[in-house]
C-alpha positions, 0 to 999 in steps of 0.5 A: 464516503464508503462503498463495498470496495474502497474508502474515498480518501483525499490526498491529505488522508493518503499522506496521513495513512502513509505517515502512520503506517509506512513512514517507519519503513522509509529507509527500506521503501526508498531503496525500491525501484520501479522493478520492485514489488511491495506486497501488502496483506492488510487486516480487517478494515485496513483492507479497504485502503488502496495502498498503491494510492498512498502518498509518501512524505514528498507527495509521490503516489506509491504506484508511481515508484514501484508495484504495490499488490494487496493480498487478502491473506498470508495463505494467498501469498503462499499460492502467489509464491508457488506460481 
């Protein structure tokens, strides 16, 4: 089911999306701590994915491991870094 904000995914879907998009970065992501911040700038339909709710290969929700922020554009990232 889809609404204007988010796609409604099952736990298995969140794991599959993680496996496809983020598992190649597992070495990097495994070094992040709760004090760290992952910033995602999705493109197109990927902006419908709630990246903080993705589950790693062990089933842990990313927002439980570190902060995940989704920005609408790289331009917005520049403004966040300046403040």
